[in-house]
N, C-alpha and C positions, 0 to 999 in steps of 0.2 A: 656612271652612277653604280654605286656598290650596294649590295643587298646584305643585311644583317639578319640573321636568325636568332631568336632569342629562346633559350629554353625555359619553359614554365613548368613548375612542379606543383600541381594543384594540391592544396591542403585538404585532402579527402580521406586520409588514413583512418580517421575516427568513424567513417561510414562504412568501413569494410565489414561485411556480413549484414548490414542493413540494406544496402542497395548494391546492385552489380557495377563493378568498376572494370575498366578495361586494363590492359597490361601496363598502362602508364598512369594509372589511378584517376583517370577521367570517368566521371559518372555517365553511364549509358542511359540515354533517354529516347523516348518516341518524339514524333513531331509535336506533341502537345507539352514537351518538356517534363512529362511523367517519367519517373524512374521505374525500376521493376518492383518497387515497394508501394502499394496504393497509398495516396495522399502525400508522397514525397516527391517534389519537384526540384528540377536543377535548371539554372540558367547561366549564361555567360561562359567565362573561361574554364569553369570546372567541369563543363560538359564536353563529351566526346564529339567533336566536329572538326571539319577540315580547316575553317577559317576562324581565326580569333581576333576579332577587331571591336572596337567600342560599338559600332553600328549594329553588329550581329548580337552583341550581348544585350543591347537595349531591346531589340526585337525579341530576343529569347525571354527577357524579363516580362515584356507585355504579354506574351503567349503563356508564360508560366503563371502569371497573375490571374489571368482569365480562367485558365485551366483549374487553378486552385479554387477560385471562387465557384466554378461549377461543381468541382468535387465536394466542396462543403455544402452546397445547396442540395446536392443529390444524396448525401450520406449523413446529414445531421439535421 
């Protein structure tokens, strides 16, 4: 069985200066998918993480949604 590694270049350049990106332009988040800018969340393959699969992206999205809802309830 062979293993293929695919290079993914996240389309995050437009966020430079708004949120912290790592050296490969992935968005840096905490465990709640919150970026370094309050109210800005990231999920899926644009997030800096070791595993990029559909299953982890779905989990990220669920966490980001709940975190965003909580942020809105607490701040607006």
